[in-house]
N, C-alpha and C positions, 0 to 999 in steps of 0.2 A: 476578259478573264473574270470568273466569279469571285466575288469578295469573300473573305473569310468570315465565319461566324464562330461564336463560342463552341458550338457543337462540332464544327469541322476541326477546330483547333484541338479540342479534347480527343476527338477520334484519331487524329494524327499522332498525338502524344501516346494514346493507348497502343497504337500499332508498334511504336518504337519500344514501349514498355514490355510488350509481349516478346519482341525480338531480343531484348536485353534481359528477359526474365527478372524484371524488376516491378514491384508493386508501386503504383503511383496514384495519388488521390487529389481531387480538387478540394480545397479547404477555404476556411476564413470567410471574408466578406463576399466573395463571389458566390459561395454556396448559400450564405444567409440571404443575399439579394435574390438568388434563384428561387428560394423557398417563398420569399415575399413577392415574387414576380416583379422585381425591379431590375432595370437594365444595369449592367456593370461592365466597365471596360478594363478592370484590373482582375487578372486571373491568378490566384495563388495555388501552387501545387506543392505537395509533400511527397518526397521520395523515400521509400524504405531502402536507404543506402545513401550514396553521396549525391547531393543536389547538384553540385557543380559538374561532376562527371556525367550525370545524365543530361544536364542542360547542353553540354557540348555536343552530345549525339543528336539533339533535337533541332539544332540550328538550321541545318540544311533541309530536313523534311518540312519544317514550318516556313522556310524562306524568311527566317527571322533577321532582324537588323538591330544595330546599336546594342549588342550584347555586352553586359558587364558582369565580371565575376568577382565575388568577395570570398576568397579562399578561406580566410580566418573564420568566417561565419557559415561556410558551406552553403552559400546562396548565390544565385545567378538571376539576372534580370535581362529581358530582351523585349523587343517591340515586333509585333506582327500586325501590320496595318495600324488600326487605331487601338489595338489591344496591347496592354502591358502585361507580360507574363513573368511570374517570379517562381523559381524552383528553389526548394530548400530541403536538405536532408532532415528526416525526422529528428527532432531535437527539443531541448528545453533551454530557456535562458533564465538567469537569475542574477541578482545584484548583491554583492557583498554589502555589509552594513553601511560602510562609508564610501563605497566606490560608485563612480558614475559610468563605469564601463561594464557591460554585461558579460557574465561568464556563460559560454555556450557549451552545452554537453549533448552528445549524440544519445538518442534513446533507441530502444530495441524495436519499437513498432509504432504504428499510427495511433493506437489507443493511448500510449504514454504521451505522444505529441499533443493529442487533443486535450488531455488532462492538464497540460501546462499552458493552455491558451487563456485569453483574458476573460471571456464570458461565454456562457453556454450557447448563445446565439451565433457565436463565431467558432464553436467547438464541434461543428458538424462536418463530416467528410463525405465526399460523393465518389462512388465507384465510377470509373471511366472505361473499364473493360467492356468488351462487346456484350458479354453475357449478362452483366449486372449494371449496365450503363444507366446512370440517373438514380440509382438506389443510394439511400443515405445510411451512413454509419453515425449514429447519434447517441452515444453512451450517456450524455448528461441531459437528455430531453430538451435540447435546444429548440426543436420545432414547436414543442408545447409552449416554451417561453416566448417564442415569436408570436404564437397565436394569442397568448395572454398579454403581450406587449410588456415584457419584464426583462430588465437587465440583471443578470445573476451570475456570480462566479461559479465555475465548475468545481472548484475545491473550496476549502475554507477561505473566506476573504483575506485573512491575514497571510496565508500562503500565497495566494494569487497576487496580492499587492506587494508582498515582499519580493517575489520574482521580478516584478517591474512596477515600481511605485507610480509611474505615469498612468498606469491602468486606472487609478482613481479618477484622474481627469478624463480619461477615455470613457469611463462609465457615465460621467456627467454629460460629455459630448454626445455619445450615442443616444442617451435618453432624449436629449433635445433634438437631435437630427431625426430620429425615428418616431418621435412622439410616444416614447415608452416611459414607464416608471422604473425606478431603481428598487429592487427587492430590499425589504427591511433589513435583513441580515447583512446584505452587501453594503447598504447605506451606513449601517452602524460600523461595519468594518472600515469604511473610509474615514469616519470620524476618529476611530481608534488608531489608525495607521497614518493619519494626516502628516505627522512630522517627517515621515519617510520621503515626502515629495522633495525635501531639501537636497537629496542626493542626485536628483534628476538634472540633467543639463538644461540650462536656460533656453537653448535653441529648441529642444523638444517641448518644453513648457510653453514657449511662445507659439509654436505651431499649433498646439492643441487649443490655446486660448483664441487664436485667430479663426480656427475652425468653428469654435463655439459662436464667435461673433458673426460667422457667415450663415448661420442657420436662420430660418424664417423669423423666429421669435427668440432672440438671444436671452431674454429674461429667464426662459426655462432653464438655461444653463447657469447664468450669472447668479440667480438666487440660490441655486444648489451649491455653487462654489462657495457662497458665503456661509450657508447653514452647515456645511461640512467642515468649515475651517480652512479650506484650501485657499480661498481668496486672501486670507491674512498672510499667507506665505508668498503668494504670487504678486499681488498688488496691495500691500498693506495700506498704502496711502488712500486707496478707495474704501477698503474694508472699514477703516476708522470713521467713515462718514455715516455709519449706521447709528440710528438712535435719535430720539427726540428728547431734548433737555428742557425741563420746566424750572424756572426760577422766578419767584415773585409774580406768578401769573403769566409770565412771558415764555413762549415756547417757539421753536422753529421746526420746520418739516424735516422728515428723515431724508437727509441728502443722498444716502445710498439708494433708497427707493426711487428718489427723483432721478439720479444718474442712470439707473437701470431702465426707468420708463423712457427717458430721453433716448437711450440706445435702441429700445424697441421702436420708438417713433422714427428714428433715423433709418432703422432697418426696413421700415415700410416704404421709405422714399428712395433708397439707394442700395446697391449691392457692393459698393465700395467699402471693403473691410477696414481700410485705414481710417475712413471717415466715421465708421461705426465705432472704432476704437477711440477716436477723438471725442465722440459723444459720450462714451463711457468715462473718459478721463477729464471731461471739460471742467468739472467742479472740484478737481483734486486739491486745489488750494484752499478750500473752505475750512478744513479742519484746523490748520495752523493760523488762520485769520479770524476765527470765530471769537466775537466779543459781545458782551451784554452792555449796552450803553444807555445811560439814562435818557429818557425822552425818545429813544429810537428803537429800543428793544435789541434783539439779536442782529448783529451785523457781520458781514464778511468782506469788509472793505479791502480792496486790492487783491482779492483772491485770484483774479485773472492773471495778475503780474506774478504773484507767488507761484500759482499753478504752472505757469509757463516755465518757470525755473525748475520746478519739480519734474517736468516732463523729461528733461535731460537725463536725470537719474533713472527714471522709470524706463526710458528707452534704452539706456545702457544695460540695465539689468535684463531686459527682455531681448537683448541683442537685436534691436530694430536697426535697420540701416539708416545712415545719416540723413538721407532725403526724407524718410518717413518721420523721423524725429523732428526735423525742421518743420515739416508740414503740420504735424499735430501741435507742436509748440506754438506755432503762429496762430492756429485756430483757437487754441486755449487762451492765448494772450488777448485776442481781439473778439472773443465770443460775445462779450457784452456790448460791443460798439454799435451794432445795429439797434439795439434797444435804447441806448443813449441817444442816438440820432433821432429816433422817433419821439423820444420824450422831449427833446430840445426843439423839435421842429425840423422837418426834413428839408434843409436848405441845399441849394446846388453845391455850395462850397463843401459841406459835410459829405455829400454823396461823392463828389469828385475825389475827396481825400481817401475815402474808404475804397473806391475803385482803384486808385493808384497804389495804395498801401497793400491791398490784398492781391492785386494782379489776377493771375489765372485761378487763384483760390477763392475768389470772391463768391462764386456760385456755391461752393462748399460751405463757406461761412454763413451764407444766407440759409442753407439747408439746416445748419446747426442751430441758427437762431429760431427757425421754425420748429425744429424738434424739441427745443428747450421750452416750448410753451406747454406746460403741464398743469396749469391751474384748473381746479375743479369749480371755481366760481364762474357761473355763466356770463356775468357782466364783464368780469376781467378777461375771460376767454374771448368774448366778442370784440373787446377793445384791442387785445393783442393781435387777433387775426386781422382786424381792420388796419392796424399799424403796419403789419407785415405786408398787406396788399399795397398800401400807400408807398412803402419803401421800395418794393419791387417795381412798381410803376415808375417811380422817380429815377431809379437806377437805370432802367431801360431808356428812359427819355434822355438822361444825361449821357449815357453811353452812345446813343445814336447821334446826339448833337455834337458831342465833343471827341468821339473816337479815342477814349482814354485808356483802353485796355493795355497798350504798351506805351504808356505815357513817358515822355521826356521832352525837354526843351526843343522846339522845332529848329532853333538856331544852335548849331553844333559848336563845340569848343574851339575848333580850328577857326571858324568864322568870327567868333567872339574875339579871339586873339588878334585877328587881322583888323577888325573894325575898331578895336580899342588899343591897338599897338601894345599888346601884352605878350609876355612869354608864359609858358606853362607854370601854373601855380595856383594858390588859393583864390586869387582874385577872379580867375576864370570860373571856378566852381561857385563862387559867391554870386556872380552875375547870372549864371545858369539857374541857380536856386531862386533868384529874384524873379526871373522870367517865369519859371514853373509856378511860383507862388501866385503871381498875377493871373495865370491861367486858372489855377485851382480856385481862386477867389472870384473868378468871373470878371476880372478887370479887362481882360482881353480874351478873344477867342483862341482856340487851340489850332492856329495855323501859322505858317512860316512868315507871311508878309506882316501880319499883326505883331508877331513876336519881334521881328527885326525892327519895325517902327518903334516899338516900345523900348528896345535896347538903345536905339539912336537917340531917343528922347531923354533917356535917363542915364546914359553912360557917364556923363560928366559928374552927375550927382553921386553915382556909385564909386567913381574913382577918386573922389576927393574926401 
């Protein structure tokens, strides 16, 4: 059976539209990407009439699956092979001044629907009827803006952003995703309306932020978030890192610029968005720990500990799941540890401890350590890169030799109780800890016979 294509899907929809005497158009990102000759698996349709009612009539002709109806918003979504299709009645959405729920109103025709869309590049409709198939309805010159690579609102920015304040973040994200610039009037509108972002749900804000971090070069979005004032509302803990303070000839680097550069360098190494977010947040504790100390200059002592605590609040605000918060918090807490190890000398004991402490997240911590190298001093850069290579080599050597990824005492608690005539309690954990410490320090190898021998040799000492 021949697979579906966007053209086949649209032609099938068009046949049903003729039968139902209903005008239906392709709109939004699908049309934008078609103009830009980019593939798109999400197909948005607007119906001059009820989106839900029309969608119910198209399920069988399209052989659609997983259909979902949102009656309150007059929208429906369904799956046709790898394509997600959404139908909506021609409408406009707007938010009351202090409400986080949109007010949906039906409009008379497609022209009104397009006028209430976010940007001109997304306010292009495509005819799907047989006679005019592929022709565009472009009342706001979106095709020209695509050619000029400009993000611009179809109406006055204040009206567009008032309808949905999240569009301010979407402007930033689209610019970064598509390599476009933001029109000057639109950019000024974001700065003027920035406080409106406070009525948007944190789940929607989080999703936009993560999409920005997923682009090839996140700095394109993150810098604009800061200059427009949006970052101060979303992650104020990072926004306050901006600036260089001079006192008595002493100054420190701009920690916001550093954090953004680390995020870009991380993006070049991994597509893991949670790890990119950890890179963006890794120095979040520097603002509250900044001190000017005589003989040392500017210091940020303990910023990794303070920052790890702050991640809990940032994660709660952004509605991150518990596992992601735990992951980022641990990376922030220990992000300096690889640097400390290389500075103190890469001993087997130190390497074993970081392997055990980080577990499956060690490779991500090492990536963060590498991304955190932003010095412009050629001599310092060469030394940091050399330190990185030495640490990586030693980690692999110790891993291979000690098999420490899932480290725990080779002698289990039940056997300790039997050999030492103990019942469950603190003494068992204490003995296990002593065996593990001996392995970490290299006193004994990480194998069962050596650990059991060590237990028998020291049990009297430990129990008295």
